[in-house]
C-alpha positions in Angstrom: 28.4 11.0 44.9 32.2 10.9 44.7 34.9 12.1 42.4 36.8 9.4 40.4 40.5 9.2 41.2 42.8 9.0 38.2 46.6 8.9 38.4 49.2 9.7 35.8 50.9 6.4 34.8 54.2 7.6 36.4 52.4 8.3 39.6 50.7 4.9 39.6 54.0 3.2 39.0 55.7 5.1 41.8 52.8 4.3 44.1 53.2 0.6 43.3 56.9 0.8 44.2 56.3 2.1 47.7 56.3 -0.1 50.8 52.9 -1.3 51.9 52.3 1.0 54.9 53.1 4.1 52.9 50.9 2.9 50.0 48.1 2.4 52.5 48.4 5.9 53.9 48.4 7.4 50.4 45.4 5.3 49.5 43.5 6.6 52.5 44.4 10.2 51.5 43.3 9.6 47.9 40.0 8.2 49.1 39.4 11.4 51.1 40.0 13.4 48.0 37.3 11.4 46.2 34.6 12.5 48.6 32.3 15.5 48.0 33.3 17.7 49.7 36.9 16.4 49.8 38.2 15.3 53.2 41.5 15.9 54.9 44.2 18.5 55.0 43.5 19.9 51.5 44.9 23.3 50.5 44.0 25.2 47.3 47.0 25.9 45.1 47.7 29.6 44.7 47.5 30.7 41.1 46.1 27.3 39.9 42.3 27.5 39.9 40.7 24.1 40.5 44.0 22.5 41.8 44.4 21.3 45.4 47.3 19.9 47.4 47.1 17.1 49.9 50.2 16.3 52.0 50.8 12.7 53.2 53.9 12.5 55.2 56.9 13.5 53.0 54.8 13.3 49.8 52.4 15.8 48.3 49.6 14.8 46.0 48.1 17.3 43.6 44.5 17.0 42.5 42.5 18.8 39.9 38.8 18.5 40.7 37.0 18.6 37.4 34.2 16.7 35.6 35.5 13.4 34.1 36.2 13.8 30.4 38.7 11.2 29.2 41.5 9.0 30.5 44.3 9.4 28.0 47.6 9.4 29.8 46.1 8.4 33.1 45.7 5.1 34.9 43.2 3.9 37.5 45.4 3.3 40.5 46.2 -0.3 41.7 45.9 0.6 45.4 46.1 -3.0 46.8 
């Protein structure tokens, strides 16, 4: 079983604007977050229960691991 990765539209747009090598590194990190248990250098956020941080180079991704409820305001990432 895996988590489903959803991105805010703004994050998906920013990801699409990055160069291909950076986009590939972020894609690999996001795929690690989708595993149960999540893989990689994942740190729980202090004071934010259920939120985790994953650093990829100069970027940080924030993830909230929760059951899937709806997708309003989110986009499935175009990670190609």
